[in-house]
C-alpha positions as CSV (number, residue, x, y, z in Angstrom):
1,M,-37.9,-2.9,33.1
2,T,-35.6,-1.3,31.5
3,A,-36.6,-1.0,28.3
4,A,-39.9,-0.1,28.9
5,R,-37.9,3.1,30.5
6,S,-35.3,3.3,27.4
7,H,-39.3,4.0,25.0
8,D,-40.5,6.2,27.3
9,G,-37.5,8.4,27.7
10,P,-37.2,9.5,23.8
11,G,-40.9,10.0,23.7
12,P,-40.5,13.3,25.6
13,L,-37.9,14.2,23.5
14,R,-40.3,13.7,20.4
15,R,-42.9,15.2,21.5
16,A,-40.2,18.6,22.4
17,G,-39.0,18.0,18.7
18,R,-42.3,17.9,16.9
19,A,-43.8,20.9,18.5
20,T,-40.5,23.0,18.4
21,G,-40.3,22.3,14.8
22,R,-44.7,23.6,14.4
23,A,-43.4,27.0,16.6
24,L,-40.7,26.8,13.6
25,R,-42.7,26.4,11.0
26,T,-46.0,28.4,12.0
27,P,-45.9,31.6,11.6
28,F,-44.8,30.4,7.5
29,T,-47.3,28.6,7.2
30,G,-49.7,31.0,9.1
31,T,-48.6,33.5,6.5
32,A,-48.8,31.3,3.8
33,R,-52.6,30.8,4.6
34,G,-53.0,34.1,4.4
35,I,-52.2,35.3,1.8
36,R,-54.0,31.8,0.7
37,K,-57.4,33.1,1.8
38,A,-56.7,36.9,0.7
39,T,-56.0,35.9,-2.7
40,H,-58.7,33.3,-2.7
41,A,-61.4,34.9,-1.2
42,H,-64.7,36.1,-3.1
43,G,-64.6,33.2,-5.7
44,A,-61.0,33.5,-7.2
45,G,-60.0,30.9,-5.4
46,E,-62.3,28.8,-7.8
47,S,-62.9,31.1,-11.1
48,G,-58.3,30.9,-11.0
49,L,-57.9,34.4,-10.5
50,G,-56.5,33.3,-7.4
51,K,-53.6,31.7,-9.3
52,L,-53.2,34.4,-11.3
53,I,-53.0,37.2,-8.1
54,E,-50.1,34.6,-6.9
55,L,-48.2,34.7,-10.2
56,H,-47.9,38.5,-11.1
57,A,-46.5,38.8,-7.1
58,V,-44.5,36.1,-8.2
59,N,-44.0,38.3,-11.0
60,G,-43.2,41.7,-9.2
61,A,-40.8,40.3,-7.1
62,G,-38.1,38.3,-10.1
63,D,-39.1,41.7,-11.8
64,V,-37.6,44.1,-9.4
65,M,-35.0,41.6,-8.4
66,I,-33.3,42.3,-11.9
67,T,-33.8,45.7,-11.6
68,V,-31.6,46.2,-8.2
69,A,-29.5,44.1,-9.9
70,L,-28.9,45.9,-12.9
71,A,-29.8,49.9,-11.2
72,S,-26.7,48.7,-9.1
73,T,-24.2,48.2,-12.0
74,V,-25.6,50.7,-14.5
75,F,-26.4,53.4,-13.0
76,F,-25.0,53.4,-9.0
77,S,-21.3,52.7,-9.6
78,V,-20.2,55.6,-11.9
79,P,-20.1,59.0,-11.3
80,T,-23.1,61.1,-13.0
81,D,-22.1,61.5,-16.6
82,E,-20.8,58.2,-16.8
83,A,-24.2,56.3,-15.6
84,R,-26.1,58.7,-18.6
85,G,-23.9,57.1,-21.2
86,R,-24.3,53.8,-20.2
87,V,-28.3,54.8,-19.3
88,A,-28.1,56.1,-23.1
89,L,-26.7,52.5,-24.3
90,Y,-29.5,50.9,-22.2
91,L,-31.9,52.2,-24.0
92,A,-30.0,52.0,-27.6
93,I,-29.4,48.6,-27.1
94,T,-32.9,47.0,-25.5
95,M,-35.2,49.4,-25.9
96,A,-34.5,50.6,-29.5
97,P,-34.8,47.3,-30.7
98,F,-38.2,46.4,-28.1
99,T,-39.9,49.1,-30.3
100,L,-39.5,46.8,-33.1
101,L,-40.0,43.9,-31.5
102,A,-43.2,45.2,-28.9
103,P,-45.8,46.0,-32.4
104,V,-45.4,41.8,-32.7
105,I,-46.0,41.0,-28.9
106,G,-49.5,41.6,-29.2
107,P,-50.6,39.8,-32.8
108,L,-47.4,37.0,-32.4
109,L,-49.5,35.8,-28.6
110,D,-53.1,36.4,-29.9
111,R,-52.2,33.9,-32.8
112,L,-51.9,31.2,-29.6
113,P,-54.4,30.8,-28.1
114,H,-54.3,27.4,-26.7
115,G,-50.6,28.3,-25.2
116,R,-50.6,31.3,-23.0
117,R,-49.5,29.4,-19.7
118,A,-47.1,27.3,-22.3
119,A,-46.4,31.1,-22.7
120,M,-45.9,32.9,-19.7
121,A,-44.5,29.4,-18.4
122,G,-41.8,30.2,-21.7
123,A,-41.0,33.7,-20.1
124,M,-40.7,32.6,-16.4
125,L,-38.3,30.1,-17.5
126,A,-36.8,32.7,-19.9
127,R,-36.3,35.1,-17.4
128,A,-34.2,32.6,-15.4
129,L,-31.9,31.9,-17.6
130,L,-31.5,34.9,-18.4
131,A,-30.9,36.3,-15.3
132,I,-28.1,33.5,-14.7
133,T,-27.0,34.2,-18.1
134,M,-26.1,38.5,-17.1
135,S,-25.1,37.2,-13.6
136,G,-21.7,37.0,-14.8
137,A,-21.3,40.1,-16.8
138,V,-23.5,42.9,-14.3
139,A,-20.2,42.9,-11.8
140,T,-18.0,44.1,-15.2
141,G,-20.6,45.7,-16.9
142,G,-19.4,44.3,-20.4
143,L,-21.8,44.7,-23.7
144,E,-22.7,41.4,-22.9
145,L,-24.4,42.3,-20.2
146,Y,-27.1,44.4,-22.7
147,P,-28.4,41.3,-25.0
148,A,-29.3,40.0,-22.0
149,A,-31.6,42.4,-20.9
150,L,-33.1,42.6,-23.4
151,G,-34.4,39.2,-23.3
152,V,-35.4,40.2,-20.2
153,L,-37.0,43.2,-21.2
154,V,-39.3,41.2,-24.0
155,S,-40.0,38.4,-21.4
156,S,-41.7,41.0,-19.5
157,K,-43.9,42.8,-21.9
158,A,-44.4,39.0,-23.4
159,Y,-45.3,37.7,-20.1
160,G,-48.2,41.5,-19.2
161,V,-49.0,41.8,-22.7
162,V,-50.6,37.7,-21.9
163,R,-51.7,38.8,-18.5
164,S,-54.2,41.4,-19.8
165,A,-55.4,39.0,-22.2
166,V,-56.0,35.9,-19.4
167,V,-58.3,37.9,-17.1
168,P,-61.2,38.6,-18.3
169,R,-61.5,34.3,-18.9
170,L,-61.0,34.6,-15.1
171,L,-63.1,36.5,-13.2
172,P,-65.5,35.6,-10.6
173,P,-69.8,35.4,-10.8
174,K,-70.5,39.3,-10.5
175,F,-67.5,40.4,-10.4
176,S,-66.2,43.2,-12.9
177,L,-62.6,43.4,-14.5
178,V,-61.6,46.8,-12.6
179,K,-61.5,45.0,-9.6
180,A,-59.8,42.4,-10.8
181,N,-57.1,44.2,-12.4
182,S,-57.2,45.9,-9.3
183,R,-56.2,42.9,-6.7
184,V,-53.2,41.4,-9.4
185,T,-51.5,45.2,-9.0
186,L,-52.0,44.9,-5.1
187,A,-50.3,41.3,-5.3
188,G,-47.7,43.2,-8.1
189,L,-46.9,45.9,-5.6
190,L,-46.8,44.2,-2.7
191,A,-44.8,42.2,-3.7
192,T,-42.2,44.4,-5.8
193,G,-42.6,46.2,-1.6
194,V,-41.2,43.1,-0.1
195,A,-38.7,41.8,-2.8
196,A,-37.1,45.9,-2.8
197,P,-35.3,45.4,0.5
198,I,-34.1,42.1,0.1
199,G,-32.6,42.5,-3.5
200,A,-31.1,45.5,-2.1
201,G,-29.8,43.1,0.8
202,L,-28.2,40.3,-1.4
203,Q,-26.8,42.7,-3.6
204,T,-24.7,44.1,-0.3
205,I,-23.2,40.8,-0.4
206,G,-22.3,40.4,-3.9
207,S,-23.4,41.6,-7.4
208,A,-25.1,39.4,-8.7
209,W,-26.4,37.6,-5.2
210,P,-30.2,39.6,-6.3
211,L,-29.7,37.7,-10.0
212,Y,-29.8,34.9,-8.2
213,G,-32.8,35.1,-6.7
214,A,-34.8,36.1,-9.4
215,C,-33.4,32.9,-10.8
216,A,-34.5,30.5,-8.3
217,I,-38.4,33.0,-8.0
218,F,-38.7,33.7,-11.6
219,I,-38.2,29.1,-12.0
220,V,-40.8,29.0,-9.3
221,G,-43.4,30.9,-11.3
222,T,-43.0,28.9,-14.5
223,F,-43.8,26.1,-12.3
224,L,-47.0,27.9,-10.7
225,A,-48.1,29.3,-14.6
226,F,-48.6,25.6,-15.2
227,T,-51.4,25.5,-12.7
228,M,-54.0,27.4,-14.0
229,P,-57.7,26.6,-15.5
230,P,-57.8,25.0,-18.1
231,K,-59.9,27.7,-20.0
232,V,-57.1,30.0,-19.9
233,D,-56.4,27.3,-23.2
234,S,-59.4,28.0,-24.1
235,A,-60.5,30.2,-28.0
236,K,-63.9,29.6,-28.0
237,G,-65.8,32.6,-30.0
238,E,-62.4,34.8,-29.8
239,R,-61.5,37.0,-32.6
240,R,-59.0,39.3,-33.2
241,A,-59.5,43.3,-33.1
242,R,-57.9,46.0,-34.4
243,L,-57.9,49.4,-31.6
244,I,-58.7,52.0,-35.0
245,D,-60.6,55.3,-33.9
246,P,-64.2,55.0,-36.1
247,Q,-64.2,58.9,-36.2
248,D,-61.3,57.5,-39.3
249,H,-64.5,55.3,-40.3
250,P,-67.5,56.9,-40.4
251,H,-68.9,53.8,-42.3
252,L,-68.6,51.5,-40.0
253,P,-70.7,51.5,-36.7
254,H,-70.0,51.0,-33.3
255,L,-69.4,47.2,-32.5
256,P,-70.4,45.7,-36.1
257,E,-70.5,41.9,-36.5
258,P,-68.3,40.7,-38.6
259,V,-68.7,41.2,-42.3
260,R,-70.2,37.9,-43.6
261,R,-68.8,36.6,-47.3
262,P,-72.5,37.1,-49.6
263,A,-73.2,34.3,-51.4
264,A,-72.8,33.9,-54.6
265,P,-75.5,34.5,-57.0
266,K,-77.0,31.3,-58.8
267,R,-75.7,32.1,-62.5
268,G,-78.5,31.2,-65.6
269,R,-77.5,29.5,-68.4
270,G,-76.1,31.9,-71.6
271,N,-76.0,35.0,-69.1
272,G,-72.8,36.2,-68.9
273,E,-73.0,36.9,-65.7
274,K,-70.4,37.1,-63.2
275,P,-71.0,36.5,-59.2
276,P,-69.7,39.6,-57.7
277,K,-66.2,40.4,-56.2
278,E,-66.2,38.8,-52.3
279,R,-65.8,41.7,-49.6
280,P,-63.3,42.0,-47.5
281,P,-63.7,41.2,-43.8
282,G,-64.1,44.9,-42.3
283,L,-62.2,45.8,-39.5
284,R,-63.6,45.9,-36.0
285,S,-63.7,49.4,-33.8
286,V,-63.7,48.7,-30.5
287,G,-65.0,52.4,-30.0
288,G,-64.6,55.5,-29.4
289,S,-64.5,55.6,-25.5
290,V,-61.5,52.7,-25.5
291,F,-60.7,54.9,-28.1
292,H,-59.6,58.2,-26.8
293,G,-58.9,56.3,-23.0
294,L,-55.8,54.9,-24.4
295,Q,-54.4,57.9,-25.8
296,A,-54.6,59.7,-22.6
297,N,-53.2,56.2,-20.7
298,A,-50.7,56.3,-23.2
299,A,-50.2,59.7,-22.1
300,H,-50.1,58.9,-18.1
301,R,-46.7,55.8,-19.6
302,A,-45.4,58.3,-21.5
303,L,-45.0,60.3,-18.2
304,S,-43.5,57.7,-15.9
305,G,-41.3,56.1,-18.3
306,F,-39.8,60.0,-18.4
307,L,-39.7,60.8,-14.5
308,I,-37.7,56.9,-14.3
309,F,-35.2,58.2,-16.3
310,F,-35.4,62.6,-16.0
311,L,-35.2,61.7,-12.0
312,A,-32.9,59.0,-11.6
313,F,-30.2,62.5,-13.5
314,L,-31.5,64.8,-11.9
315,L,-32.4,63.6,-8.4
316,R,-28.7,62.2,-8.6
317,E,-26.6,64.8,-9.6
318,H,-29.0,68.2,-7.6
319,P,-30.5,66.2,-4.3
320,M,-33.6,67.7,-2.8
321,A,-32.0,70.3,0.0
322,G,-30.7,68.3,3.3
323,Q,-30.9,65.4,1.5
324,S,-28.3,62.1,0.0
325,A,-29.3,61.4,-3.6
326,A,-29.8,57.8,-2.9
327,I,-32.4,58.7,0.0
328,S,-34.4,62.1,-2.8
329,L,-34.5,59.2,-5.7
330,A,-36.2,57.3,-2.4
331,I,-38.6,59.7,-1.5
332,V,-39.6,60.1,-5.1
333,G,-40.4,56.3,-5.3
334,V,-42.1,56.0,-2.3
335,S,-44.2,58.7,-3.0
336,A,-45.2,57.2,-6.8
337,G,-45.4,53.5,-5.0
338,V,-47.9,54.5,-2.7
339,G,-49.9,56.8,-5.3
340,N,-50.0,53.9,-7.8
341,A,-51.2,52.0,-4.4
342,C,-53.6,54.6,-3.6
343,G,-55.1,54.9,-7.1
344,T,-55.6,51.0,-7.3
345,A,-57.7,51.1,-4.5
346,V,-59.4,53.7,-5.3
347,G,-60.1,51.8,-8.4
348,A,-61.6,48.9,-6.8
349,W,-63.6,50.9,-4.7
350,L,-65.0,53.3,-7.5
351,R,-66.1,49.9,-9.4
352,A,-65.2,52.4,-12.5
353,R,-68.3,54.5,-12.9
354,G,-67.7,56.5,-15.2
355,P,-64.5,55.2,-16.7
356,E,-64.7,57.7,-19.4
357,V,-65.3,61.0,-16.9
358,I,-62.4,59.1,-14.4
359,I,-59.4,59.0,-17.3
360,A,-60.9,63.1,-17.8
361,T,-59.9,63.6,-14.8
362,V,-57.3,62.3,-13.7
363,L,-55.4,63.2,-16.6
364,G,-56.1,67.1,-15.8
365,L,-55.5,66.0,-12.0
366,A,-52.1,64.5,-13.2
367,L,-51.6,67.8,-15.8
368,G,-51.6,70.9,-13.5
369,T,-49.5,68.9,-10.8
370,A,-47.1,68.8,-13.0
371,V,-47.5,72.7,-14.2
372,L,-47.3,73.3,-10.8
373,A,-43.9,71.7,-10.3
374,A,-42.8,73.7,-13.7
375,V,-43.3,76.6,-11.4
376,F,-42.2,76.3,-7.8
377,F,-40.3,73.9,-8.1
378,S,-38.9,71.9,-5.1
379,T,-38.6,68.3,-2.6
380,A,-42.3,68.8,-1.9
381,A,-43.8,69.9,-5.4
382,V,-41.3,66.6,-6.7
383,A,-42.5,64.5,-3.9
384,A,-46.4,65.8,-4.6
385,L,-45.7,64.8,-8.8
386,G,-44.0,61.3,-8.5
387,A,-47.0,60.3,-6.0
388,V,-50.0,62.0,-8.4
389,A,-48.0,60.4,-11.1
390,G,-48.8,56.9,-10.0
391,F,-52.0,57.3,-8.5
392,T,-54.1,58.9,-11.9
393,Q,-51.4,56.2,-14.0
394,A,-52.7,53.4,-12.0
395,L,-56.5,55.1,-12.1
396,S,-56.1,55.4,-15.5
397,K,-55.5,51.8,-16.5
398,L,-58.6,50.5,-14.2
399,S,-61.0,52.7,-15.9
400,L,-59.3,51.8,-19.5
401,D,-60.1,48.0,-18.3
402,A,-63.3,49.1,-17.0
403,M,-64.3,50.2,-20.6
404,I,-63.0,47.5,-22.6
405,Q,-65.2,45.1,-20.6
406,R,-67.4,47.8,-21.2
407,D,-67.5,48.3,-24.9
408,V,-65.5,44.9,-26.6
409,P,-67.6,42.5,-27.2
410,E,-65.9,38.8,-25.3
411,E,-64.9,37.1,-28.7
412,V,-62.5,40.1,-29.4
413,R,-61.6,41.5,-25.7
414,T,-59.1,39.0,-25.1
415,S,-57.0,40.7,-28.5
416,A,-57.8,44.4,-27.4
417,F,-56.0,43.4,-23.8
418,A,-53.3,41.9,-26.1
419,R,-52.6,44.9,-28.4
420,S,-53.6,47.6,-26.2
421,E,-51.0,46.5,-23.7
422,T,-48.6,46.7,-26.1
423,L,-48.8,50.4,-26.9
424,L,-49.0,51.2,-24.2
425,Q,-45.9,49.9,-23.5
426,M,-44.4,51.5,-26.1
427,A,-45.7,55.1,-25.3
428,W,-42.9,54.5,-21.8
429,V,-40.5,53.4,-24.2
430,V,-40.9,56.6,-26.0
431,G,-41.0,58.7,-22.6
432,G,-37.6,57.1,-21.6
433,G,-35.7,58.6,-24.3
434,I,-36.7,61.3,-24.1
435,G,-35.9,61.8,-20.4
436,I,-32.6,60.7,-21.1
437,A,-32.3,62.9,-24.0
438,L,-33.0,66.9,-21.7
439,P,-30.7,68.6,-20.0
440,L,-30.1,68.4,-16.4
441,N,-32.9,71.2,-15.4
442,A,-35.9,70.8,-13.2
443,V,-37.9,73.6,-15.0
444,V,-37.2,72.3,-18.5
445,G,-37.9,68.6,-17.6
446,M,-41.3,69.2,-15.5
447,S,-42.2,71.7,-18.5
448,V,-41.5,68.3,-21.0
449,A,-43.7,66.5,-18.1
450,A,-46.3,68.8,-18.2
451,G,-46.5,68.7,-22.5
452,I,-46.7,65.5,-22.3
453,L,-49.6,65.2,-20.8
454,A,-51.2,68.2,-22.4
455,L,-50.7,67.1,-25.9
456,G,-52.1,63.4,-24.2
457,A,-55.6,66.0,-22.9
458,A,-55.4,67.7,-26.1
459,T,-56.0,64.8,-28.0
460,S,-58.2,62.9,-25.8
461,V,-60.5,64.6,-23.5
462,R,-62.7,66.0,-25.5
463,G,-64.5,62.2,-27.1
464,L,-63.8,60.8,-23.8
465,L,-66.3,63.5,-22.2
466,G,-68.2,63.3,-26.2
467,S,-68.8,59.7,-25.2
468,A,-69.7,60.1,-21.5
469,R,-72.4,61.9,-22.6
470,R,-73.5,59.9,-25.5
471,G,-73.8,57.7,-23.2
472,S,-72.8,53.7,-24.0
473,P,-74.2,51.2,-25.9
474,H,-73.2,48.1,-23.6
475,P,-73.5,49.3,-19.9
476,R,-71.8,45.9,-18.5
477,V,-69.8,47.8,-15.9
478,A,-70.6,46.4,-12.8
């Protein structure tokens, strides 16, 4: 009888314990299931795109943790004049070498088609190790911080190039590339929005804590990269592409087939004839639409880099009316983030109908907004410019992706993505350099922003509209 009571006694306790454990786990497991359901919807789970979406979310969360730590060390912790010098030093030590490394990132990764999963995992692991390295120097702001920051920058851009090259291999059935890229981009934006306040909270504990968080996130990303499907590493049928303007090479037809070496004719005995010389491989053009779309996107990306650095110092020195410097920066940052998310959502909804016209239209919208901000500089004008810049950059990039899908043959599409992404990243570096070099004059800064967009419009809009009128010989955009 006693044995029976002792057996029955712990039973309710065990059941209560299990019930409590389930209650505590349910919010987390339910959230995880909801996220997995969203990322794997519409065939993305079967194709492997869902895993890339999750990996990119992890990448965005880790990058924003490092950004919080660096911004607090290089920008917020010292007076404005000293902060400007530190940021200039950061640009010189990290981004100047990156402009030399960026042109080789795409071609180097393009030579490793069988190691894309390893390349993404390597980029994650490198940033995890560099985050730990930076944690010791972030409090002092010593020079050893900058080589590590350069390594983080290069690793992040290398991941971005590989990710862009991988997306075409993971498209679900009846999925357009613009829709796939919009899902990936939205996942990164959402993860950034969630991780940014967490990083700021960790910063209040200690300057190194956001870097510890980044290290943990990137270690998770390292393992996630190897869960990608094996077809990511497949290079079947791929060739390298070069981004050129067909108008500069009129002898090249649109999207020509690779030039084959002519067979040497049989030489007759004693006739002394020599076989003709072998023709070198011809350049493979990606078409005028893609070339001019890339020019327009370079202007958007340069504007993004310019606004980040110029407005950061301008609003710190001259905050918006009635607001502190931190609140002013937050307003512009949130406006840009919301605009970017809206542009991504609209891009998926439009399904890249008429991408040339879309790129030309949003470039004109951004240019008009920048001109208005220069003429009527105010809190509302700056917030509007940030929102419009985010919106137009996202929509223009998705339209460029759609044109690459439509106009570039599948066997060279991976190479085209790698090279286009590298060029856009270099444009961001150039824009950031201009922003840090300008005097803190609002009208001058907004005028330069308008000038960057005007240059992009002058070089690209005519070609884009002409390509739209002629139509595409490869209408494969869904």
